[in-house]
C-alpha positions in Angstrom: 0.0 0.0 0.0 1.1 3.6 -0.6 1.3 4.3 3.2 1.2 2.6 6.6 -2.2 4.2 7.4 -3.7 2.8 4.2 -2.3 -0.6 5.0 -4.0 -0.7 8.4 -7.2 0.6 6.8 -7.2 -2.3 4.3 -6.5 -4.8 7.0 -9.4 -3.6 9.1 -11.8 -3.7 6.1 -10.9 -7.3 5.3 -11.3 -8.4 8.9 -14.6 -6.6 9.0 -16.0 -8.8 6.2 -14.8 -12.0 7.9 -16.4 -11.0 11.2 -19.7 -10.1 9.6 -20.2 -13.6 8.2 -19.7 -15.2 11.7 -21.8 -12.6 13.5 -24.7 -13.1 11.1 -24.7 -16.9 11.8 -24.6 -16.7 15.6 -26.3 -13.3 16.1 -29.1 -14.8 18.2 -26.8 -15.7 21.1 -25.0 -12.3 21.5 -25.0 -11.1 25.2 -24.7 -7.3 24.8 -24.0 -6.6 28.5 -20.7 -8.4 28.1 -19.6 -6.1 25.4 -20.4 -2.6 26.6 -17.5 -1.6 28.9 -14.6 -3.2 26.9 -16.0 -1.9 23.6 -16.4 1.7 24.9 -12.8 1.7 26.2 -11.6 0.3 22.8 -13.4 3.0 20.8 -12.0 5.8 22.8 -8.3 4.7 22.7 -8.5 3.5 19.1 -9.6 7.0 18.1 -6.4 8.6 19.6 -4.2 5.8 18.3 -5.4 6.3 14.7 -4.7 10.0 15.0 -1.1 9.2 16.2 -0.3 7.3 13.0 0.2 10.5 11.0 2.6 11.9 13.7 4.9 8.8 13.8 7.6 7.7 11.4 6.5 4.7 9.3 9.8 3.0 10.0 9.3 3.4 13.8 5.8 2.0 13.4 7.1 -1.0 11.6 9.6 -1.7 14.3 6.9 -1.4 17.0 4.7 -3.7 15.0 7.5 -6.2 14.7 8.1 -6.2 18.5 4.3 -6.5 19.0 4.0 -9.5 16.6 6.9 -11.3 18.3 5.5 -10.7 21.8 1.9 -11.8 20.8 3.2 -14.9 19.1 5.3 -15.8 22.2 2.2 -15.3 24.4 0.1 -17.6 22.3 2.8 -20.2 22.0 3.9 -20.4 25.7 1.7 -18.4 28.1 -2.0 -18.4 26.9 -3.1 -21.4 29.0 -1.4 -20.0 32.1 -3.2 -16.7 32.2 -6.7 -16.2 33.6 -8.4 -12.8 33.8 -11.5 -12.0 35.9 -14.2 -10.1 34.0 -14.6 -7.1 36.4 -14.9 -3.6 35.1 -11.3 -2.6 35.8 -9.9 -5.4 33.7 -12.4 -4.6 30.9 -11.3 -1.0 30.9 -7.6 -2.0 30.9 -7.9 -4.7 28.2 -10.2 -2.6 26.1 -7.8 0.3 26.2 -4.8 -1.9 25.3 -6.9 -3.4 22.5 -7.7 0.0 21.2 -4.1 1.1 21.1 -3.1 -2.1 19.2 -6.1 -1.8 16.9 -5.5 1.8 16.1 -1.8 1.5 15.4 -1.5 -2.0 14.0 -5.1 -3.3 13.2 -4.3 -6.0 15.8 -6.9 -5.5 18.5 -7.4 -9.2 19.1 -5.1 -10.6 21.9 -6.3 -8.4 24.8 -9.9 -8.9 23.9 -9.5 -12.6 23.6 -8.3 -12.8 27.2 -11.5 -11.1 28.3 -14.0 -13.0 26.2 -12.5 -16.3 27.2 -13.3 -15.4 30.8 -16.9 -14.3 30.3 -18.2 -16.7 27.6 -20.3 -19.6 28.9 -19.7 -21.7 25.8 -17.5 -21.7 22.7 -20.3 -20.4 20.4 -20.8 -17.4 22.7 -17.1 -16.8 22.8 -16.9 -16.9 19.0 -19.8 -14.5 18.4 -18.7 -12.1 21.2 -15.2 -11.8 19.8 -16.4 -11.4 16.2 -19.0 -8.8 17.1 -16.3 -6.9 19.0 -14.0 -7.0 16.0 -16.9 -6.1 13.6 -18.0 -3.0 15.5 -14.4 -2.1 16.3 -13.3 -2.3 12.6 -16.4 -0.3 11.5 -15.6 2.4 14.0 -11.9 2.5 13.2 -12.6 2.5 9.4 -14.7 5.7 10.1 -11.8 7.2 12.1 -9.3 6.3 9.3 -11.6 7.8 6.7 -11.6 11.0 8.7 -7.8 11.0 8.7 -7.7 10.5 4.9 -6.6 6.9 4.8 -9.7 5.5 3.0 -8.3 6.2 -0.5 -9.1 4.8 -3.9 -6.0 2.6 -3.6 -7.5 1.0 -0.4 -10.9 0.4 -1.9 -9.5 -1.1 -5.0 -7.1 -3.4 -3.0 -10.1 -4.3 -0.8 -12.2 -5.5 -3.7 -9.3 -7.5 -5.1 -8.2 -8.9 -1.8 -11.7 -10.1 -0.9 -11.3 -12.7 -3.6 -8.2 -13.9 -1.9 -10.0 -13.9 1.5 -12.8 -16.2 0.2 -10.3 -18.5 -1.5 -8.2 -18.6 1.6 -11.2 -19.6 3.7 -11.8 -22.5 1.3 -8.2 -23.6 1.4 -8.1 -23.0 5.2 -11.0 -25.4 5.7 -9.3 -28.1 3.6 -6.0 -27.7 5.5 -7.8 -27.7 8.8 -9.4 -31.0 8.0 -5.9 -32.6 7.4 -4.0 -31.0 10.3 -4.5 -31.1 14.0 -5.6 -27.9 15.7 -2.4 -27.8 17.8 -0.1 -28.0 14.8 -2.2 -25.5 12.8 -2.1 -23.0 15.7 1.6 -23.4 16.3 2.3 -22.9 12.6 0.3 -19.7 12.6 2.0 -18.3 15.7 5.4 -19.2 14.3 4.5 -17.4 11.1 3.5 -14.4 13.1 6.9 -14.4 14.9 8.7 -14.6 11.6 6.6 -11.7 10.2 7.5 -9.7 13.3 11.2 -10.3 12.8 11.0 -9.2 9.2 9.1 -6.0 10.2 11.6 -5.3 12.9 14.6 -5.7 10.6 13.2 -3.9 7.6 
């Protein structure tokens, strides 16, 4: 993409489409009271984070992204099962704020939110739809913020239309691979890839 801001905008738009499909399927089991506080904190901090992109050097942002990717991959590989977060308001505000910063700067709001939703969901279907509704609303809001900052360009919209084809093809291939690989191997492969991507961003 022509700029870092446009790249995060494209990433958010693609993620928004994926979340919409899942939310539509499981919309009848959404528990809205489990979303209010963390989503509000996310929206506020993501607004200021999106505004910060224009003031930061793109090379610095890439390095921060690289470090973030490496840390997130290490967390998922080694520490995810050892961490448990209680769902009280203070944790929601803290995790929502951290998620907003990561989402605004890197379009990577997932890890902090996942910790919270794992704690409050009563079953896996509820966890799935809560996280995806969070991502859907978050990406819609951040797309509006990015549009206000001038990042929703023709290049982004054209790339989005083209990349959607890749997203749908990737979903089909992903299901085929998923049926042939164990979940553990698939997850570890994804986390390792994330770490490698972080190293590349850090060194570029």
